[in-house]
C-alpha angles and dihedrals in degrees: 000000000000124000126191110210124180095328103327135089113226142173120257093258092053099044106102140153132203123268084229093061110125090217088065097036100043110008089250107161148055137252146190130210109208131179128231117213121184089340090307121119105234120226090344096156090052093048089049092049091055092044092054094043090054088047091057093045090058096037092248115152111214105213093220136055121253091248091051092050090050087054094047091049093054089042090056092047090049093048091048089047088222112171098175119015151088140286127209107197111192131185114184130185086251130229122331141145127290098284136091096239108112089207087080093066107082096189140019122240125222130195134176118204116198116190146114127308126231108217128183113277114272089249091067090057091052097043107020134241133267125240135191128196110253119230089223114088127215113251120243125254088259084082120037112337112240092225085078110084095213131171089248093103100140094113090053092046090051089048091051091051090052089055092050095047088050092054092250134122101226143011130228113227123209128203122237089270092055095253117135113257106174142289125285092267106005147050116248133217134186131202119213122172092345091307123115124220135182134177119272118252087239089061087066102272121141113244090246121201091219089047091056090046093051091051091051090048092050087052090052092048093049093245110147108238132182137178107224146142111285134182134203089263089061089056099042089053096042123123089222139356134194143167131229133202141135090263100035095037103188112345125172125232118221100174140024122188089342095308119124109235111222108316091345094254138079110296130218097260089051093049093048092052091045090051092048091048090050091052091049096053090045091055091055091061112113 
């Protein structure tokens, strides 16, 4: 595993950050999770667009241009020799004193981790996964806007732990008004009457790159799609349901809170979109 950290490519055992880094101390930073297919970095420009937008939103100055960071990312992938894998690109506020103020951090820190990816077992793509609704609620945009992919992931971690303790693979997260936002690590879609729906970004969903890609694929396939406010009822009564994410790709959902979704197996719209997504990523391989 190769890690690029503040200008140098290092081995895993040599890649370290300071205990005074504000990303560690306060979760003060942003990140992107990016896939590698056939040695090619998938949707890199879109991921970097979101990274730099998030940086501007929290007044974090990335010490490299977007073009430079794209070059460093590809350079690290080449150095690692990774053909199929995952990139975690992180920008922290950098080192500072023991105090929450970001002005005490003179320069941001950047690191790029290139390694393998832990996907769901193949069985889950054939049979679907189970979800629970987490007790934790997504905070509103009056706090930190969920469009910022920040290092503050504790609510997601706790929701994921709830799912694990319930014997499920993922957790559905609602916002303060009771509308579905997303899952702990993925966006969520439902199919009803041949129509595709997904929660609004303003409901607390991350503006996921895979989410965008699936919406584009739906348009190409002639599948009507809409972003709208959705409740648990909308998912309980869905014909089909699936999750999307850079790591998960397109994974079917068979049960939510003990209720079978549709026939309790991947449906035709889910399978069409999963197939189209698979063709797209294979076409990106160099």
